[in-house]
Every structure is written in C-alpha cells, then in structure tokens.
C-alpha positions in Angstrom: -0.1 0.0 0.0 1.4 3.4 -1.0 0.5 5.9 1.8 1.1 9.0 -0.2 -1.2 10.5 -2.7 0.3 13.5 -4.6 -3.0 14.2 -6.6 -4.9 14.4 -3.5 -2.4 16.7 -1.6 -2.7 19.1 -4.6 -6.5 19.0 -4.4 -6.3 19.8 -0.8 -3.8 22.7 -1.5 -6.6 24.1 -3.9 -9.2 23.7 -1.5 -7.3 25.6 1.4 -6.5 28.4 -1.1 -10.1 28.7 -1.8 -11.1 28.8 1.8 -8.4 31.4 2.4 -9.1 33.7 -0.6 -13.0 33.8 -0.1 -13.5 36.7 2.1 -16.9 35.7 2.9 -15.7 32.9 4.8 -13.6 35.2 7.1 -10.8 32.5 7.8 -7.4 32.6 8.3 -4.6 29.9 8.4 -5.1 29.4 11.8 -8.6 28.4 11.1 -7.8 25.3 9.0 -6.2 21.9 10.0 -5.3 18.9 7.5 -5.6 15.5 8.9 -4.5 12.1 7.7 -4.3 8.6 9.5 -0.8 8.1 7.9 2.7 9.8 8.6 3.9 9.6 5.1 0.9 11.7 3.8 1.4 13.9 6.8 4.9 14.8 5.8 4.0 15.0 2.1 1.2 17.4 3.0 3.5 19.7 5.1 5.7 20.0 2.1 2.9 20.9 -0.1 1.3 23.2 2.2 4.3 24.5 3.8 4.0 28.1 2.6 0.2 28.3 3.8 1.3 28.1 7.4 -1.9 26.1 8.5 -2.3 25.8 12.2 -2.0 22.0 12.1 -1.1 19.5 9.1 -1.0 16.3 11.5 -2.0 12.6 11.9 -5.3 11.9 13.6 -3.7 10.7 16.6 -1.4 14.0 16.9 -4.7 16.1 16.5 -6.5 14.2 19.0 -8.1 16.4 21.8 -7.9 19.7 19.6 -10.2 21.5 17.4 -10.5 24.0 14.7 -13.0 25.9 12.4 -12.2 23.9 9.5 -10.9 20.2 9.4 -10.0 18.8 5.9 -9.5 15.0 6.2 -6.9 13.1 3.7 -7.9 9.5 3.6 -5.2 8.1 1.3 -5.6 4.3 0.2 -3.8 3.2 -2.7 -3.2 -0.6 -3.7 -1.8 -2.4 -6.5 -5.2 -2.1 -8.4 -5.7 1.4 -7.6 -7.5 3.5 -4.8 -10.5 1.0 -4.3 -8.5 -2.3 -4.2 -9.6 -2.9 -0.6 -13.4 -2.7 -1.6 -12.7 -5.2 -4.4 -11.2 -8.0 -2.2 -13.5 -10.6 -0.6 
C-alpha cells in the first residue's frame, strides 16, 4: 500500500487556497487544519502546504483532543489495483 497521494495533496492545497481567498468565509490560516491517518501523507502534505502556514497538518492521533473551525481529512488508500482495491477484495 502506498500511503502518499500527490494528486490528493494538490486538491487539498486548492481547497485551502479557496477557503483562505474567499473573503465571505472570514478564515485565516489558523482556522484550517489538515488531518490524515498516515505519517507519510502528513509529511508530504506538510511539504505541499508549507507556505500556507496552516495551524495543523497532522496525523489523526496527533490532533486528538484539539479542534479548529475547518478540518480537511486526507484518507489516502492506494493498492496495486488502484484506490479501491480494498473494496474489491473478498
């Protein structure tokens, strides 16, 4: 299983940019956290989102007990046959 998905990280970056650029949301970088169950994806997201200075880019375990206005969750799963391999197995 590959615990890094570059495509998803760029979608998350665009989501964060939209949330920060849309003035009617009245959000700052401190209001947005990105969570993932995997350390490898967290590390990749930290690189992709580094310049945005979000309050948290963390694993689910690291974020336990914390809160924020906006939580974006990265649920990466990639198998040999693609993202839905585990759904196809018997």
